[in-house]
N, C-alpha and C positions, 0 to 999 in steps of 0.2 A: 351450577358448581361452580364455588371460590377456592384460590389459596390463601391460604393465612393472616394476607394484607387484604382480605376482601376482594381484590380483582377478581377474576373471570378468572380460570383455568388457563393454564399455555396450551392447553390442546383444540383449544375452542377458535373460532375467527373473534376478532378486531371487530366490531359493528360502529365503531365512531369515526372511523378512520373514509375517505374517498378512494374506492378499489377500482382504479383507474390505469392499472400496468399491467401488461397484458403480456404473452410472452416475448414479442421480441421487442418490447419495450425494458423487460428484467434483464434480459441477456444482451444490452444496452448499457443498464448500468455495470455491468458483471464487468462485463467490454472496457466501458471506457471509465470506472475507477480502475481497474488493473494500468491500463496505456496510459501511463504519462510523459515521462524524459527520460525514466532511467538506462531502459532500450537500446537509446540512442549516446548513452554512455560508461556507461557501467563494463563490456565489453574489456574496456584497455583494459580498469584496473584487474579486472579478474583473469586476460592475459598475461602481464606482467607478475601474479601470483601464481599462475599454476604455467607458465612458459612452454604450450606445445598446441596445435589449434585441437587437435584430436579430445585432448583433456579438458577444454576448451569447451568443446561441444558437449562432452563429458556431462563437464559438471550445468551446463543449460538441458541436457535431458534427464538431469536428478532432479533440477528444477521443476520442470515441466511433468515428473512422474509426481512428484509429491503435490505439488498442485493440484492437479487435476486429481490424482487418488484423494486431498485432502474435500474438493470439492465436493468430489462423488460421497465422500462417509457424513461429510453435511448434509445434504439434500434427506438422510432421513429422521435428520433432528428438526430442517426446516419443515419439509413436511407431518410430521408429528406432532408441533407446535407453532403453526402459522401465524404467529403474534410481531407484532411492531418489537424491536430490540433485538431478535434473531441473537447472536451469543451470547448477550449477559443473560437472555433468558434463557439459554443452556445449557449454561453454569451454574446459575441458579439455581434451576431444576434439577440436575443433574449431582450436583451437589451439595450446596449452600450458598445462599445469600450474599453472605458471607465473597465467597470466589468471584462469582456477579457481579457484588461491586467493587472490588479490584481489580477486573477489568475495566469495568462499564470507569472509572475511576483514570485509570491508565489512558482510556481509548479519550476520554475528552482531553488529561493535560496535557499530553503529548502522541499519541499514535495519530486521531485523526486530525485533529487542531493541527500539530507538525507537518504533515504531510501534507496541510491546506497551508502555508505560511511557506514549504516549500515549493510546494509544483508553482502559488500564486509567484515568488520570487522568479524562478524559473519563468517562467508566465514573460514577467519585465525584463528580466534579462536578453530574451530571444528575442522580445519586441525592442531591443533597444539597438538590436543588428539592423530592425528597418526604420527605427528612428532615434540617431546619432544623439536627442536630448537625453534619451532618460540611459541613465550610465549611473553607477554603484562607486562614482568618486565624483559626481556633483550634486554637496546635498544642497539639502534647505533645511539644517538639523547638522551642522558637523559633530565629531562622533565627541561625546561627550564619557570621560575616560569614567570606569565605578571599578575600584581596584586598578591591580594592573593588570589583569585580564582580560578587562570586558569595559565592554561602552556602549552606548547606544546612539542611535542617529537616525539622521531620517533623510537618504539622498532617494535624486529622483526613481531610481528602480521601486526603491519599497515604496514610493509614494505607490504605482502606478500598482503593486504584489497588494496594498491595502485595498486601494479603489475597485479592482478586481472583486475579491472577495467581497467587499461591501455592494459591488455588484448583486453577486451572483446570491449571496444571502438575501437579501432584498425580492430580486423574479421569486426564489424558493418559499419566501412567505407572501405568495401571491395566491401560489397554489399547486396542489399536485402537476395541471395541467402543462402550465412553465416549464417546470425544470424538465419532464419527460420529454418537451416538445426542444428544448436546449441542448439536453442528454442525448436524444434522435438523430441532430443534424451535427453535431458537431462528432461524436462517437462515427456515425456512418464517415463522412469525413476525414478523420484522424486513422479509420482502418483501411481506407480511401491509397490513405495520404503512406502509411505504413507499407501495403500491398506494393505499393507505387516504386520508393525504394526500393526494396524486394526485386520486383523484378527488371530495375533499370541495373540494378547492381550486376544481376544475375545474368541478366542480357545484353548490354552494353557497357559496365563493366570489368566484362572477363577480362584478368591482365593473366595474359601464359605464364610468366617467370612465376608472379603470385601462388595461381593453382597449382603449379610445377610442384613448388617449395610448401606451401602449404598442407596440402595433400597426399603429394609425392611422399615427403619426412608427416606424415601427420602427427606421431608419437611421441617423436625423436623431442628432445628438450632443447629449448633457445635458451636465450640469457633471461633470469629469472629475478625478484625478488623474496628476500629472503622472508618465509613463513615469519619464522624469530629468526633470533642472529644465534646463528649455527646449525639449521635445520630448513636442505634447501629441496627442493623440486627433483635431487639426482639419485634419490633412495627411494625405497618404494612407501617408507613411512611418512616422510617430509611430502612425497607425490599426492599421497593420501591427504594432511592434515592442509594439503593448501588448497583443495577440489573442496574440501567442507566449509573452509575459510569464505571460499570466494560466497557462496551461499549465501554471503550476508547479504553482497549485492546485488546479486541475480532472483532473490528470494525476497526481498522487497523491492524489486521492479517489475513483480508477479504477484502483490501482494494486492489489497483492496477486495478483492473478487466474495469475500463475505460480507462485502456494503449491501449487497443485496437483503440480505439475511434480516437488516433492520427495519427493511419496510414491506417487511411481509405482512404487515397489515393493509399497506396500500396495492398487494397486488392479486389479479383478478384468478381465480380457481389457485391458490398457492400450494394446497397439494398434488399437481403436475406440474403448474409452472417453475415453481421454486427449484426442485430438482432438477428441470431441463434446463431450467437460468443456466445453474452453474457448471452444469456438464458444459453444456454448448456454447457457455463464456470465456469459460477457462479453457476446452479445446480449442477454440478457437484462438486465443489469444498469445495461448501455446506454439502452437504450429508456428504464428508468422512469427513468432520469438526467436523460435530454431531456423525459419526462413530466415529470420535477417543476419544471424551471423554468419549464415553459408555467403550471402550475400557479402558481408563484409571482407571474409577472407578469399572467395574468389578476384576481389577489386584488389585488397589491400595484400603487402607483404608483411607479415606477422610483426617485425620492428615498428613498422608504419601502426598497425592496430594496435601495439603496444605505449608509441609515444604517439597516440594522439593527438593535435595540439589542445588543449584542453581536458584531456580527455573524451572530445568528439568526435566519434567510431562515426558515424553515422554523414556528419557534413563533411567528414574526410574523404567518407566513399565518393559522396556527394559531386564531394570536388573534383577527383580521380576521372569522372567523366563528365562534368559540368565545370571546369576550370574558371572561375574567377566568379560562375552565378550559382555554387554546391551551396557555399554558408548560404544567401540570402534562400534558394528553395528552400531550405531545412530551417533554414529559422521561421516560415512562414508555416511548416509542418507542427514544430514543437509547440508556436502559439496555439493552432489551431488545438494538437494534442493536448497540453496542458491547460485549456479552459473547461474542453468535457471532463475530462477525469476531475477539475475540484469541481464541478457544477455536480458531478454522481456524486461526491465525498460531501458535499456540502449538504447537498442531499439525505442522505442516510442517514451519515452522521447525529444530526437531531433526535431520530427517532429512537436511538439508544439511551437518550438522555431524556425522552422522553417516557421506557420505559421504566428505569429508575426513580426518577420523580412517582412514578404512581404505586414503586413499592414505599415512596419515603424517604428517601438516597437520594435525592437529589433533588435543588431548586424549584420550590412546587409550584413555580410557572411553568418550569419546564415538562409541566403533563400535563398540560391543560392545550386544546385548536382555540385556531381563529377562526373566524366565522368560514377561513378556507382551507379548513379540515387539513389544518398542516400544524406542526408544535413551533410559531414564528416564538415564544421568547427561549425556545429550547436552537435553535437556527441565532438569534442574534446572538445566544452567551458564547455559541463556538466560534461566533463573527468575531464577537468581539476579542476572544480568546485569541485567536487563531491569530487576529489584525497582531494585538500585542505584540505576539510568537518573532512578527518579522520584525521588533528596531530594534535586541542588545542583540550586539556581536561580540564576538570575540578578538582576543588584540594579544597575536606574537610579539612581545614584546624584541628580538631579536632579529627579526626580519620584516617590522613597524609593519606587518601584513594582514587584516581585517577579515575575521570568519562569522560565520552565522552560529548565533546560539543553538536557532531550532535543527541545525545540524548533527549539533552532536548531541542536541537530547534525544535524536529521532535512532542516529548510532546506536546508542545505551540500550533504545528500546527494540531495536530487532528480537534481541534472544528473549527479552520479556513478553512480544506478542506471539513466539516461537512456541515457548513455553501454555500461553494459553489456547493454541491453535492443538497443541501433546494435551491436553489438560481437556476440552472439546470432542475429540474425536475419542476419549479415551470415555466418558458423559455417554459417547453412544452406548461399547460394555456393561457400562452400570446402570443404565436406563434399562437396557435390554436384560438387567439382574429383577432390578425393583420394581418394572415396570409392564413387566409382559404381555400383561392385556391389554397396552395402550396401541390406541391404533395406527397401525406406522405402512400411510399408502407408498411408499416407495421404502426401503431396505437397503440399505449400502452394501455396493457392489464387494463381494467378492467377499465378505461377511463369513469370517473371523482374522481371516487371513488380512486381505487386504489394509482394511482397519490398521491391524496390529503391524504392521512393514512399514505405514504411512507413522506409528506412534515409534520403532527400533528408528529408521533412517531420520528422525525431523529429532530424537533423543540424542541421535549418535552425533549430529549438529552440531546443536547445543552442548554437546560434555566438549566435544573440539572449542568452540565460540568463549566457552567460559574457560579454558587449559589456555587457549593461544591469542586469545585478545580478550583481557583481561580489563584491559581500561577500559572498556564499550561494552563489557557484556554487566560486571556486580555493578556498575551504577545503577543500571536498567532496573536491576533489581529492588534497592535501595528506592527509585521510584515507586514502583509496589506496593512495595513495602509503608509506605509512609502512609499508602490510604489505610493500615490498618487502625490506625488511631484516629482517622476523619470518616470511616463507617462506624463507629462507637460514639461517637459525638453527635454523627446524624441522625442515628436509631434514639439515640436519647433524648435528642431535642426532638424526634418525633414522637417518644411515649410522653415525654413533656409537653408536647403540642395539644395530643390527644386528652390527656388528661384535665 
């Protein structure tokens, strides 16, 4: 059975890949792709926005519920359509090739590659704590300004980030076994490091003053930044908006759990192992994230958490327990964490482009496997674009400070990614109606109520972000819509070539 493009039906198993990922390996892809550097940083900004320990934990709990419910709902689609490409395939099959392409376009342009660039630079920055020669102001190519607000540069930090992308791209072209081994080693190590941070904070960082204030006045409002000018957490509405706006940080930190679905063609017994890996991986990470925030709150007074230097909350927590050495210990942990995170992102992303290429909607080379049974051309294309995204800088003329363009792009597409998550889970409902007889080895937990709650909750967050974070949401929608003419041009070129 084939689809309109002449490819095997989405419900059939891929046969061209090597199925080398068992349940443990698949769970490690989920865990490893989720845990990067966000959990060690974003709680500071969330605390400044929300203004109380109780609501900070509530915000993380909301993130956890949405993530786990989303993963449990995806499990039905993953078991039903266990093919390379994951979310791209689900959107294509549930709605249309156009919607699938818009997701894949945004994935390649920003979501996957921008995240790879961000994680690579994060790796380099923390490696610079251990090796001072790696620094953002040590330039091999000084900033070359392009207009008033942008520049291109190559610092030693950027160079190390690019080298990391190149190394992991190369190892993944050598075959699934290389990527699997790296993923398992580094994910195990960084999960252990995060667990150790939690234990150190809870057992040795216990600060009676901080505990008394943070948990004795758990819901009491502290000074917080205005959500928007004139709207503060002092009102119930302002507090609600603050909690929902803060989801941009926590949801991004808990994102990428869907990456395992891209590699469905390489998972053993995918109809069983994909739903299990999604549930086990997201459950493990969310538990660790909640405990990490408890560890921060028992160690640091709330104002110290809000104003941790450079937002490095985890470093401030370890410094409180191990004065003078906490920064080094945390740097080692984050170097390990980001290396493992990027391996998972690089491994998985190319499989989505492979599926797009097989549909005639991406470069033809990305749809072919090399002798090691991996989409090497897709890996290389992804690596080149991610490495390029490391180079452009933003420039603030008022302060003379440089930023990173990928950071802006990622801010823009957080809301766009949420739209695609909502649509994908809506696909569960649509496919139940349009393909009622399709095999469903696993059915979404709590259907229809639980998936509907995800859609309602995520849509509420999305509405608030579009209403109160317009500068970082509407541009993301523009990035997605730029894919419309590209889709029609690519499809026309495909038809012309076929003719």
